[in-house]
Structures are given as C-alpha cells and as structure tokens.
C-alpha positions in Angstrom: 1.8 -42.1 -49.5 0.0 -44.4 -47.0 -3.7 -43.9 -46.3 -4.6 -41.9 -43.2 -6.0 -44.2 -40.6 -8.4 -42.3 -38.3 -9.8 -45.2 -36.2 -8.7 -48.8 -35.6 -9.4 -51.7 -33.2 -9.6 -55.5 -33.5 -12.8 -55.4 -35.6 -12.9 -52.1 -37.5 -10.6 -49.7 -39.2 -11.5 -46.3 -40.8 -9.6 -44.2 -43.2 -9.8 -40.6 -44.5 -10.3 -41.5 -48.1 -8.8 -39.1 -50.6 -11.0 -37.6 -53.3 -10.5 -39.5 -56.6 -9.8 -42.9 -55.0 -12.3 -45.7 -55.8 -13.3 -47.9 -52.8 -12.8 -51.1 -54.8 -12.5 -52.4 -58.4 -15.5 -51.6 -60.5 -16.6 -51.6 -64.1 -17.1 -47.8 -63.8 -13.4 -47.4 -64.5 -11.7 -50.4 -65.9 -8.4 -48.5 -66.2 -8.1 -47.6 -62.5 -5.1 -49.3 -60.8 -5.5 -48.2 -57.2 -8.3 -48.8 -54.8 -8.8 -48.0 -51.1 -9.5 -51.7 -50.3 -6.3 -52.9 -51.9 -4.1 -50.1 -50.6 -5.4 -50.5 -47.0 -5.0 -54.3 -47.2 -1.4 -54.0 -48.3 -0.7 -51.2 -45.7 -1.9 -53.2 -42.7 -1.1 -56.7 -44.0 -4.6 -58.2 -43.6 -7.9 -58.5 -45.4 -10.4 -55.7 -45.1 -14.1 -55.5 -46.0 -15.8 -52.2 -46.9 -18.9 -51.6 -44.7 -20.5 -48.9 -46.9 -19.7 -47.0 -50.1 -18.3 -43.5 -50.7 -18.4 -42.0 -54.2 -15.0 -41.8 -55.9 -14.9 -37.9 -55.9 -16.0 -37.7 -52.2 -13.3 -37.6 -49.6 -13.6 -38.5 -45.9 -14.5 -41.3 -43.5 -14.6 -44.8 -45.0 -15.2 -47.7 -42.6 -13.9 -51.2 -43.1 -14.5 -54.4 -41.1 -11.6 -56.8 -40.3 -13.7 -59.9 -39.9 -17.1 -61.4 -41.0 -18.9 -60.8 -37.7 -17.9 -57.1 -37.7 -19.0 -56.7 -41.3 -22.3 -58.4 -40.7 -23.1 -56.1 -37.8 -22.0 -52.9 -39.6 -24.1 -53.8 -42.6 -27.1 -54.4 -40.4 -26.6 -51.0 -38.7 -26.4 -49.2 -42.0 -29.5 -51.0 -43.3 -31.4 -50.1 -40.2 -30.3 -46.4 -40.5 -28.6 -46.5 -37.1 -25.3 -45.1 -38.4 -24.9 -41.3 -38.1 -23.1 -39.6 -41.0 -22.1 -36.0 -41.3 -20.8 -34.3 -44.5 -19.6 -30.9 -45.3 -20.1 -29.4 -48.8 -19.5 -26.1 -50.5 -22.6 -25.1 -52.5 -23.5 -22.4 -55.0 -25.5 -19.5 -53.5 -26.7 -18.8 -50.0 -28.4 -21.9 -48.5 -30.9 -21.0 -45.8 -30.0 -21.5 -42.2 -31.6 -25.0 -41.7 -33.8 -27.3 -43.6 -35.0 -30.8 -44.3 -35.2 -32.3 -47.8 -37.7 -35.1 -48.4 -37.4 -35.7 -52.1 -37.6 -39.2 -53.7 -34.9 -40.1 -56.1 -35.3 -42.1 -59.2 -32.8 -45.0 -59.6 -30.0 -44.1 -61.9 -29.6 -47.7 -62.9 -33.3 -48.6 -63.2 -35.2 -45.3 -64.0 -38.6 -47.0 -63.6 -38.0 -47.2 -59.9 -37.8 -44.4 -57.3 -36.9 -44.5 -53.6 -37.6 -42.3 -50.6 -34.7 -40.0 -49.6 -34.2 -37.6 -46.8 -31.4 -35.2 -45.9 -31.1 -32.6 -43.1 -28.9 -29.6 -43.6 -27.8 -26.4 -42.1 -25.7 -23.5 -43.2 -22.4 -23.2 -41.4 -21.0 -20.1 -43.1 -21.7 -18.0 -46.1 -19.6 -15.7 -48.3 -19.8 -13.3 -51.2 -16.9 -12.4 -53.5 -16.7 -9.5 -55.9 -16.2 -11.9 -58.9 -18.7 -12.2 -61.7 -20.0 -15.7 -62.4 -22.5 -16.4 -65.1 -25.2 -13.7 -65.0 -24.3 -12.6 -61.5 -21.9 -9.7 -60.6 -20.9 -11.4 -57.4 -20.2 -15.0 -56.4 -22.0 -16.4 -53.4 -21.2 -19.6 -51.5 -22.3 -21.7 -48.5 -20.4 -24.1 -46.4 -23.1 -26.6 -45.5 -23.4 -29.4 -43.0 -25.4 -32.4 -44.5 -26.9 -35.3 -42.5 -28.5 -38.0 -44.8 -31.0 -40.2 -43.1 -31.2 -42.5 -46.1 -28.3 -43.7 -48.3 -29.3 -43.4 -51.9 -26.8 -43.2 -54.7 -25.5 -39.6 -55.2 -28.2 -38.6 -52.7 -26.5 -35.4 -51.3 -25.4 -34.3 -54.8 -28.9 -34.8 -56.2 -30.7 -33.2 -53.2 -28.6 -30.1 -53.3 -29.1 -29.8 -57.0 -32.9 -30.1 -56.4 -32.6 -27.1 -54.1 -30.8 -25.1 -56.8 -27.7 -25.0 -54.6 -25.6 -27.6 -56.3 -22.3 -28.7 -54.8 -19.3 -27.1 -56.4 -17.2 -29.4 -58.6 -20.1 -31.8 -59.3 -19.7 -32.6 -63.0 -22.8 -34.9 -63.1 -25.5 -33.1 -61.1 -24.0 -29.6 -60.6 -23.6 -26.3 -62.4 -21.1 -26.2 -65.3 -20.6 -22.4 -65.1 -19.8 -22.6 -61.3 -17.4 -25.5 -61.9 -15.6 -23.6 -64.6 -15.4 -20.6 -62.2 -13.7 -22.5 -59.4 -11.3 -24.2 -61.9 -10.3 -20.9 -63.4 -10.1 -18.8 -60.3 -9.0 -21.4 -57.7 -7.5 -24.2 -59.7 -9.9 -26.7 -58.1 -10.9 -29.8 -60.0 -12.6 -31.9 -57.3 -16.1 -32.4 -55.9 -16.4 -30.2 -52.8 -18.1 -32.9 -50.7 -16.4 -34.4 -47.6 -17.6 -37.1 -45.2 -16.3 -35.6 -41.9 -17.9 -37.8 -39.3 -19.3 -41.3 -38.9 -20.8 -42.8 -35.7 -21.9 -46.4 -35.1 -22.5 -48.7 -32.2 -19.7 -51.3 -31.7 -21.1 -54.8 -31.4 -18.5 -55.9 -28.9 -17.7 -52.8 -26.9 -21.4 -51.9 -26.7 -20.6 -48.2 -27.1 -20.8 -45.5 -29.8 -17.6 -45.2 -31.9 -17.0 -41.9 -33.6 -14.5 -41.5 -36.5 -13.6 -38.0 -37.7 -11.8 -37.0 -40.8 -10.2 -33.6 -41.4 -10.5 -31.8 -44.7 -8.1 -32.6 -47.5 -5.6 -29.8 -48.4 -7.6 -28.9 -51.5 -10.9 -28.7 -49.7 -9.3 -26.7 -46.9 -7.8 -24.3 -49.4 -11.2 -23.7 -51.0 -12.8 -23.0 -47.7 -10.1 -20.4 -47.1 -10.1 -18.9 -50.6 -13.9 -18.6 -50.6 -13.7 -16.9 -47.2 -15.8 -19.6 -45.5 -13.4 -20.1 -42.7 -14.7 -19.3 -39.2 
C-alpha cells in the first residue's frame, strides 16, 4: 500500500507515517526491511531527505525535503524552534485541563548529560469505563493535545510518564498494567501517540505551510472504544 501523501510541492513532501515504520535504516533494528525514506523515494521516483525524526511507534506527519536548499532551511527552522508541532495522545487517568511541563531530560545515550525540555498540553476529552484495571475498579483515560517546544528524544513519552499519566501502549516509559489492559480488551498493540499537525515557514513561498495527518484506523478505533470521541 502506498504511503499517504498529505502535502507536496517542488521543495517538500509530507506523509502520514504509519505506526511501526522506521524513518530510515538504523542499527536499532538490523532486521527491518522497510523504511519511510526508501518507500517514499520509490513511490515518487526521486530522492527524499528527512527534515526531522519521528519515533518508530509514533504515527503522523513526517516531513521530507526534495533538495539540499530545502533541507538546509528546514533543519535550521527546527533547530531554531520555529516549527510548530501538535500531537494527540491517549493517556492513563484524567489529565488536568491545561498545563506546562518544564522538566529536563537525561540523555538516553549519554546519561551523564541532561537537556532542558518543555511541553505544553491540554485535555481534549476524558472518559471513565466500568472496567477494572490494576488496583482501580474503573478505567480512566484522557485524549490530550501535546505541543513540544523542544525536541528531545522520547520527550512526550517521558514527560507524560513524569506526570504519572503515561501514554497508553508505551512499552519503554509507560505502564505495563495499562498496556496489558488495552491489549486484552481492545486488541491494541501500538503506542497511542500521533503527530497530527506540523507548521513551518516555506523559504521560497514566504508563507506558513501546514500539514495535517488524520488518525490511523487503530488510533481512531481506540478513541471510539474508550469513548473519547467528541
């Protein structure tokens, strides 16, 4: 099945990356045979260059450049924190209405170093189901909007875990009991984190470009099953 292209011009192309797909070849999984970069290159018949990263289990907007000038500009915009990114996540418990997380994160590759990290969030919808999970008689969930202002590795997953509202399906930083719960009751085996919007200033058009990605079917199904739909 071809990748879903959600924005394209002479300089950039953005896709709605499926959960589970690596952006490019990496030592993290030497046995993987499919990568977004390779699939998109073959699909459109030209070289593409990733402008940023998106974790393998995260779905949503992934931006590629089509030439060196476009790549250089995009990388500069990301480095200067001028790119706006919006994610949706399903978390354990009832997250408060709105908040700001300013919590430094230790490097996962070099533990002796830590970096500033900030995330804004707000609760979009909450639900409670009459299903026992762990020591609780009812299961509570929040559909949250997350806006990172820094771009640290696993930032959103680690920040929500810090708040004790881990993202469902996060096998590294999340809650094993909750993850087992959604697998057993809803047959969901993915991280419930989706990059739904990305905005950046185009270096030629001199205007803001917005790329939007709809939920994958599995994410949409969980939103519905957990009664988080508006």
